[in-house]
N, C-alpha and C positions, 0 to 999 in steps of 0.2 A: 549387478550383473557380473562384476569381477568376483564377488564372493561366490556366486553360483558357478562361475567358471572354475574357480579353485576347488569347490566342493565336488564338481562333476568330474574333474580330471585327476586331482591328487590321489584319490583312492585307487585309480586305475594304474598309475605309474609310480606312485610313492613307494610301494613295497619293493620295487625293483631297485630303488635307490638306497633305502635304509636297511633292507633285509629284515630278518626276523629280530624281534626284540625280546628282552628277558622276560617281560611280564606276560608274553604269549609263547612261552617255551612249551615243549612237548610235555613237560612235567605238569603244567597247568592244564588239567583236563576238564575242569568244571568252572563255571561262573554261576555261583549259587546253585540252582538245580538245572541249569542249562548245560548240556554237554557240548563242549567246544569242538570236539571231533565231529559230532553230528552237524553242528553249524558249519564247520569247514566243508563237509561233504555236500551239504544242501546249498551253500552259497557260492561254492567254487564255479558252478556253471553260470551263475549270475555275473560273477567277476569276468568270466570269459566273454559273455555277451557285452559287458561294459567296454572291454577292449575293442570288440568289433564295432560298437557304436561310436567309439572315438575315431577309429579309422574311417568309418563311413562319414562321420561329421567333418573330418578334414577334407575328404574327397568332395563332399557336397558343398562345403564352403568355397573350395577352390573353383569348382565348376559353376556354382550359382553366382558367386561374386564376380568371377571372370566374365560370365555372360552379361551381367549388369554393366561392368566396365566397358566391355566391347560395344554394347548398345549405346551407352552414354557417349563414348568417344566418337562413334559413328554419327550420332545426332549432332554433336558439337562441331564436327568437321563439316557437316552438311549445312549448318546454319549460316546464312549470309550475314556474318557479323561485320560491323563497321565501327570505326573509331568515332567518338563523340567530339564535338567542337568544345574547346575549353571555355569559350565565351558564350556558348549556347545554353539553353535552359538546363540540359542534363549536366553540362560541365560546371555550371554555377552551383547546381544542387550537390554535385560530388564534392566540390571544394567546401561548401557549407557543412557537409557531413564529415569533413576531415578525410576524404578519400581521394587518392590520386586519380584524376580523370583518365589516365592511361590504363587504369584497371577496370574501366567501364566500357562495355560494348553494347551497341544498339542493334536490334534485329527487327526487321519489318515482318509483320504478321505473326509475332510470337504469341502463342495461346495463353501464356501466363504473364502477368505484368512484369515480374522481376524474379530472378533467382541467382544464387551464387554457385559457381562451379570451380573446381580445382582443389588440389591438396596443399602443395607447398606455396604456390603463388595464385591463390584463388582470384577469380574475376567476377564482376557483377554483370549479368546479362539482363538488359531491360528491353521492353517493347518500344519500338521507335515512336509509336503514337502515344506513349505515356505522357509526354509533355503537353499533348493537346487535350488530355482528359483531366489533368490535375492542375491545381494552382501551384505557385512557386513553393509555398510552404509545404503543401502535401507532397509534391515531388521530392523536396529535400528530405521529408520524413521517410518516404519509401527508400530513397537511396541510403539514408542513415541507418535504416533497419538492415539493409543488406551489408552495409559497411561493418556492422557488428559481427555478422557472420564471417566476413573476411578476416577481421582481427582475431577472432576466436578459432579460425580454421574449422568451422563447423562441418563443411563437407567431409573432411578427413575424420572428424570425430563421429559423425553419423555413419560413415562407411565402416568404421571399426566396430561400432555397436551392432550394426547389421551382420557383420562377419562373425561376431561372437554368437549372435542368435542363430546363424546358420551352422556354426560349429556344434552347438548344443541343440540341434534340431529336435532331439527327442525330449526336450523340455519346451513345450509350446509357450510356456509363460515367458520365455526369453524374448520371443518376438513381441509379445505384448508389453514387456518392460521397455524394449527398444522403441516401440510406438509412443509410450509415455514420455520417454526422454526426448524424442523428436518434438513432441508438443512443448516441452520445457525449453528446448532450444529457441523456438519461436517466441515464447513468452519472455525469455531472458533478453532477447534482442529488443522486444517491445519495451521492456522495463528501462533499458538504457536510453532508448530514444525518448521515452516519456518524460525524462528529466527536463527536456527542452521543447519537445514537439509533440506532446501527448495528443492534443485535440486535432492538429493537422493529420497525424498518423491515423487516429480513429476515423476521421472523415475520409481519408484515402482508402482505408480498409473497407469501410462501408460503401463508398462509391464504386470501388473496383469490384466488390462482391456483387453489385447489382448490374453492372454493365457487361461483365464477362460471363458468358453462358457456356463456354466450352467445357466438356467433361474433364479435360486435362487441367484446365485452370481451376476447376472446383476441387481438385484433389491433390495437386502438386504445387510446391513452391509457396509463393507469397499468399495465395488465396485458399488455404486449407478451409474448406467449407465447415468442417466440424469444429473448427476453432474460432470462427468469426464471432459468435456471441460472447465467448469468454474474453477474447482480445478486446472487443469494443467496450465491454463493461469495465475491464481493468483500466483501459486507457481513459475512461470517463471518471475514474477514481472510485469505483465501486469494488467491494470485496467479492471475489468469486471463489467457488469451490472447484478445485481441479478434479475432473473426472478421469478415471483410470480405465485402461483397456484390459487390465487384469481382472480376474474374478476369484472368488473364494475357492471355487473348484479347481482352477488352474494353479493357484498357490498351493493347495493341499496336495494336488497330484505331483507338483514339482518337489515338495517336501518329502513325500513318500518315495519318489524315485531316487532322490539324493540320499535319503536314509538307507534305502536298500543298497545303493551303490557303495556307500561308505561301510555298511555292515559287511558286505562281501569283500571289500578291500582290506578290512581289519582281519577277517577270518582267514584269509589266505596267508597272513603272517603266522598263523598258528600251524606249526608243522605236525603232520600226522605221525603218530608214534609207530615204531617198528615192532610188530607183534613178536618177532623172534629175538629181540634184544631188550629184555626187561631191565637189565642193569643200566642201560643208557637212558631210557626214557620212562622207566617205571612200568607198572603193569599195563598191558594194552587192553584193559577191560572194556574200553569203549569202541574197539575196532571190531566191527561185524562185517566181514567181507561178503557174506551172503545174505545179510539182513537188510531190512528197510530202515533208512536213517530216521524217517519220521517216527517210527515206533520207539526211538531212543532219544528223542529230543530233550525230554526231562528225565534226569538221572540222579539218584541219590548219592552216587559216587562211592558206594561201598564196594570193596573187593572181597571176594569170598574164596577161601582156600588157605593154603599154608605156603609161606615163602614165595619164591619166584614162580611157583606153579599157579599162583593166583591170577588167573586170566578171566575169571568170570565176573558177572555183574548181576544185580538183582533182576534185570530184564532179560537175561540170557540163560535161562534154566537149561536149555538144550546143551549149551556149551559146557556148563558145569557138569551135566550128566556124562557127557563124553569124556571130560577130564577124569571123573571118578572111575569110569569103566576102563580107561586106559592105564590106570594106576596099577603097577605090578602087585601081585598078591603078597609078595614078601614085604612090600612097603606098607601094606594096609594094616591099620591098627587092629589089634585083637578085640573081638566082641566079648 
């Protein structure tokens, strides 16, 4: 995702930083049979669109992520949170998981068994009735799973990933990659807990998946319904194949979009030659002010004429004819 971010943004802003480079000077008018001037003219609008997409992405990320934060904070303020007793079942489970009980809050009627909230000082929020549904080992495994999220500051990591996906909203594959990484965050937490409490955690995941029927609990937090089979099989010691939310089509579309963006960013580094100043930039044989750039995309790069008057091109016969007709009679060679 970081690579996609750099590939998506660098060609938009990079040329403003480094300026034109020698290997794309106005004297370099062709790349094999491709006319660089034509590519500049064709891809300059694409580069302008890339600028607007970046501005729109920044605005969208601020609005969309701001809305999510506001909703989350509103919900967290409204939750009837209460501290847990250090000597109670939740307190003992927290100490067994290596988590300070002061960072655990219990909520009555919580639709999901447990989740972690907060950036710098994350807290574990658990359902108050969780201790009545699970054994001591299962409860410790659930709290230990959330303790991994606390140590890794996963809420902040996931928020950053989703912000990148919103910034590059024009690359749908970014959201799918973020969803893949969200899955791996859960798997990583399971793997750490599995070193000591693999079977109790598998039992808790299976038990909670069967007793909780709320749509929220099935899609958010500890009970990701789409991850249950994979998590249980891994905790039972079986190898599983990770499924990806991405597709071949989304990856190809992202690659094509990034290639187009980078091509446009490179081409704007190539300055258009000045047709009136041949001594500075060479013959302007590829500048067709009134022509269609598509008709001149492939050019043999030959100039036709004598001296600095050579402004024609094999594709521009009309321009050559005008140059000949405008030649003074005294300068015309004798027949």
